[in-house]
C-alpha positions as CSV (number, residue, x, y, z in Angstrom):
1,M,-1.1,22.1,23.7
2,S,-0.4,24.4,20.7
3,K,-1.8,23.3,17.4
4,G,-0.4,23.8,13.9
5,T,-2.3,23.2,10.7
6,Y,-1.1,21.3,7.8
7,P,-3.0,20.8,4.6
8,L,-2.8,17.1,4.0
9,K,-3.4,15.5,0.6
10,L,-4.0,11.7,0.8
11,P,-4.8,9.2,-1.9
12,S,-8.5,8.6,-1.9
13,S,-8.1,5.0,-0.8
14,I,-5.9,5.9,2.2
15,K,-8.3,8.7,3.2
16,A,-11.3,6.3,3.0
17,A,-9.5,3.6,5.1
18,A,-8.5,6.2,7.7
19,A,-12.0,7.6,7.8
20,R,-13.4,4.1,8.3
21,L,-11.0,3.3,11.1
22,A,-11.7,6.7,12.7
23,R,-15.4,5.9,12.7
24,E,-14.8,2.4,14.2
25,D,-12.7,4.1,16.9
26,G,-15.4,6.7,17.5
27,V,-13.1,9.7,16.9
28,S,-12.9,12.3,14.2
29,L,-10.7,11.7,11.2
30,N,-8.5,14.6,12.3
31,Q,-8.0,13.1,15.7
32,W,-7.3,9.7,14.3
33,I,-4.6,11.0,11.9
34,A,-3.1,13.1,14.7
35,V,-2.7,10.0,16.9
36,A,-1.4,8.0,13.9
37,V,1.3,10.6,13.2
38,A,2.2,10.8,16.9
39,Q,2.6,7.0,17.1
40,K,4.8,7.0,14.0
41,V,7.0,9.9,15.4
42,S,7.3,8.0,18.7
43,A,8.3,4.8,17.0
44,V,10.9,6.4,14.8
45,E,12.4,8.4,17.7
46,M,12.4,5.3,20.0
47,A,14.2,3.3,17.3
48,A,16.7,6.0,16.7
49,D,17.4,6.2,20.4
50,F,17.7,2.4,20.7
51,F,20.3,2.2,17.9
52,K,22.3,5.1,19.3
53,R,22.4,3.3,22.7
54,R,23.3,0.0,21.0
55,A,26.1,1.7,19.0
56,H,27.5,3.6,22.0
57,G,31.3,2.9,22.0
58,A,31.2,1.1,18.7
59,R,34.3,1.8,16.5
60,P,34.6,1.5,12.7
61,E,37.7,-0.7,13.1
62,D,35.6,-3.2,15.1
63,L,33.2,-3.6,12.2
64,K,36.1,-3.9,9.8
65,A,37.5,-6.7,11.9
66,F,34.2,-8.5,12.0
67,L,33.7,-8.1,8.2
68,A,37.2,-9.5,7.6
69,M,36.0,-12.8,8.9
70,V,33.4,-13.2,6.1
71,P,34.6,-15.8,3.6
72,D,35.3,-14.5,0.1
73,V,33.0,-16.8,-1.8
74,P,30.4,-16.2,-4.6
75,P,26.9,-15.4,-3.4
76,E,24.3,-18.2,-3.0
77,P,21.9,-18.5,-5.9
78,G,19.3,-15.8,-5.6
79,D,21.6,-13.5,-3.6
80,E,23.4,-12.0,-6.5
81,L,23.6,-8.3,-7.0
82,P,21.5,-6.8,-9.8
83,D,23.1,-6.3,-13.2
84,Q,23.7,-2.6,-12.6
85,A,26.1,-3.5,-9.8
86,D,28.3,-5.5,-12.1
87,D,30.5,-2.4,-12.7
88,R,31.8,-2.5,-9.2
89,P,35.0,-4.4,-8.3
90,A,34.5,-8.0,-7.3
91,S,36.9,-8.0,-4.4
92,R,36.6,-6.1,-1.1
93,S,39.3,-4.1,0.6
94,A,39.5,-4.5,4.3
């Protein structure tokens, strides 16, 4: 396995927590961080692959037809858009 180096700057609190967890796992901080990054890469790639497979054959017009079934009613209390969004048109075009 080839290895690359990367100078990593972490907030002190994150580094301390990672060091503590590495000690608890009985591994070096470097090894613990390498495994954590590998797990994250794997999770992201698996999710991307999952959604690509789920979307296979999906067409934009199918989504438009589905969205056209949504009733044109005001949002429930608490679901309103923030004030900055008030500049957008109130109606949707399908």
